C-alpha positions in Angstrom: -31.7 -45.4 5.0 -28.2 -43.9 5.0 -27.9 -44.6 8.8 -28.6 -48.3 8.2 -26.5 -48.5 5.1 -23.5 -47.0 7.0 -24.1 -49.1 10.1 -24.3 -52.4 8.1 -21.6 -51.3 5.6 -24.0 -52.4 2.9 -25.5 -49.8 0.5 -27.8 -52.2 -1.4 -30.7 -51.1 0.7 -30.6 -47.8 -1.1 -31.7 -49.5 -4.3 -34.9 -50.8 -2.6 -35.9 -47.3 -1.4 -35.0 -45.7 -4.7 -37.6 -48.0 -6.4 -40.1 -47.3 -3.7 -39.6 -43.6 -4.2 -40.5 -44.1 -7.9 -43.7 -45.9 -6.8 -44.5 -42.8 -4.7 -43.8 -40.6 -7.7 -46.2 -42.6 -9.8 -48.9 -42.0 -7.2 -48.2 -38.3 -7.1 -48.3 -38.2 -10.9 -51.6 -40.0 -10.9 -53.1 -37.5 -8.4 -51.7 -34.3 -9.7 -51.0 -34.9 -13.4 -53.0 -33.3 -16.2 -54.1 -34.8 -19.5 -56.4 -37.4 -20.9 -57.6 -39.5 -18.0 -57.3 -42.9 -19.5 -53.7 -42.3 -20.7 -52.9 -40.8 -17.3 -54.3 -43.9 -15.5 -52.4 -46.3 -17.8 -49.1 -44.5 -17.3 -49.6 -44.2 -13.6 -50.6 -47.9 -13.3 -47.7 -49.0 -15.5 -45.1 -47.0 -13.5 -46.7 -48.2 -10.2 -46.6 -51.9 -11.0 -43.2 -51.8 -12.7 -41.4 -50.0 -9.9 -43.2 -52.0 -7.2 -42.1 -55.2 -8.9 -38.5 -53.8 -9.1 -38.6 -52.9 -5.4 -39.8 -56.4 -4.5 -37.0 -58.0 -6.6 -34.3 -55.7 -5.1 -35.6 -56.3 -1.5 -35.5 -60.1 -2.1 -32.0 -59.9 -3.5 -30.8 -57.6 -0.7 -32.3 -60.1 1.9 -30.7 -63.1 0.2 -27.3 -61.6 -0.1 -27.4 -59.4 3.1 -24.0 -59.8 4.7 -22.3 -59.4 1.3 -22.5 -56.0 -0.4 -23.3 -55.6 -4.1 -20.0 -55.4 -6.0 -21.0 -51.9 -7.5 -21.2 -50.4 -4.0 -18.3 -52.4 -2.7 -15.9 -51.0 -5.4 -17.1 -47.5 -4.6 -16.5 -48.0 -0.9 
């Protein structure tokens, strides 16, 4: 991700992969977590759906605004 972000001079792609990483963490929690199974499933499912939706939203925004970098990253650069 860093290679593409540096090549394109656009760090907005990092947001998408951050959200996808949280989707992966929800799956890991669901597989390895301990506790009451119904609650574990509800928490896992909620985190999975919420972060998948966030990743989708961020990917669409990145694609729509691609040549232009998000102002947060632009000011840091």
